[in-house]
Phi, psi and omega in degrees: 000134174286131179289158186302318185296319185294322182290324177298313181301316177298321175292324177301307180305318180292321181291320177302316177301313178299323178298319179294311186298321177300318176290334184273358180296136180294331186263167180294151178277134175269182188294326176299314183296315178298318181296313177301315176304316184293313177304311179297323178296318180293318180297319179294318179304313181299316179298312182295323176294325176295314175311311182295323178300313183294321179292322185288320177299318179298309178301315180295329174291320178297314185295316178302315182294318173304308178299323184290314180292320181287328176297327179293337183286338180271000000 
């Protein structure tokens, strides 16, 4: 089973690739292209926010465990 952070990173990479492909189009972007680009941008922002939340929760858990283990030594 894939951990949540890895799954999110995979989705982020896919969306970033689509954003790059969109910007590399030789023709002008039409309204639909721009709307799709905007939707992907908002999705990317939400995914990065979720990654930040997961990392903070992981860090806080490790910090609590570290403090618990080291407070037992005194």
